[in-house]
C-alpha positions in Angstrom: 23.1 -31.1 34.2 22.1 -27.6 32.7 18.9 -27.6 30.5 20.9 -26.4 27.5 22.6 -29.9 27.7 19.5 -31.9 27.9 18.4 -34.0 25.0 21.8 -33.6 23.2 22.6 -37.2 21.6 26.0 -38.6 21.9 28.6 -37.6 19.3 28.7 -39.9 16.7 32.1 -39.4 14.4 31.5 -38.8 10.7 34.4 -40.0 8.5 34.8 -39.1 5.0 37.4 -41.1 3.0 40.1 -40.5 0.4 39.2 -39.0 -3.2 35.4 -38.5 -2.1 33.3 -36.4 -4.3 30.6 -34.4 -2.6 28.2 -32.4 -4.9 26.9 -28.9 -4.0 24.8 -28.6 -0.9 25.1 -32.4 0.2 23.9 -33.0 3.7 25.7 -35.8 5.7 23.7 -36.9 8.9 25.8 -37.3 12.0 27.4 -40.7 12.2 27.3 -41.6 8.4 30.5 -42.6 6.9 31.5 -42.0 3.3 34.1 -44.6 2.0 37.0 -43.9 -0.3 36.3 -43.0 -3.9 32.6 -42.4 -3.1 30.6 -39.8 -5.2 27.5 -38.1 -3.6 25.3 -36.2 -6.0 24.3 -32.4 -5.3 21.5 -31.7 -3.0 21.7 -35.3 -1.5 20.9 -36.3 2.0 23.2 -38.9 3.5 21.4 -41.0 6.1 23.6 -44.0 6.3 27.0 -45.3 5.5 28.1 -45.0 1.7 30.4 -47.7 0.9 33.8 -47.2 -1.0 33.6 -46.6 -4.8 29.8 -46.2 -5.1 27.8 -43.2 -6.5 24.7 -42.2 -4.4 22.3 -39.7 -5.0 18.8 -38.6 -3.6 16.6 -37.7 -0.5 17.6 -40.0 1.2 20.6 -41.0 -0.8 20.6 -44.5 -2.4 23.1 -46.3 -4.4 23.0 -45.4 -8.3 25.7 -47.8 -9.2 29.5 -48.8 -8.8 32.1 -46.2 -9.6 34.7 -48.7 -10.9 35.2 -52.3 -11.6 37.0 -54.4 -9.1 40.3 -54.3 -11.3 39.9 -50.3 -11.6 39.5 -50.1 -7.7 42.8 -52.1 -7.1 44.6 -49.8 -9.5 43.2 -46.7 -8.0 43.8 -47.9 -4.5 47.5 -48.5 -5.5 47.6 -44.9 -7.1 46.3 -43.3 -3.9 48.6 -45.3 -1.8 51.7 -44.4 -3.8 50.4 -40.6 -4.0 50.1 -40.5 0.0 53.6 -41.9 0.4 55.0 -39.2 -1.9 56.0 -41.4 -4.6 53.8 -39.7 -7.3 53.7 -36.0 -7.6 50.9 -34.2 -9.6 51.3 -31.0 -11.5 48.5 -28.7 -12.7 48.8 -26.7 -16.0 47.6 -23.6 -14.5 49.9 -20.5 -13.3 48.9 -19.2 -10.0 48.4 -15.8 -11.5 45.7 -17.3 -14.0 43.5 -18.2 -11.0 43.4 -14.6 -9.6 
């Protein structure tokens, strides 16, 4: 194999779930997965999997707390499912020309 390819680790997929909030300048290491509804604070470095609906921060990122109660998670998952199926449509209150 060419020297340029030596030492390159196997590709590890990184998956970011639905409704994830990533703060400014977040670094996600190769192979780390971010679950649905998770929040990662600005400037954090994610080195391992972040479970769904947890708030993480720091270097390396660590769990701060859960985002929702189990009942709120169930309601939010139902909303996301309905939205993905087109059963719910969201409208914004801004005109396109206001954004230019």
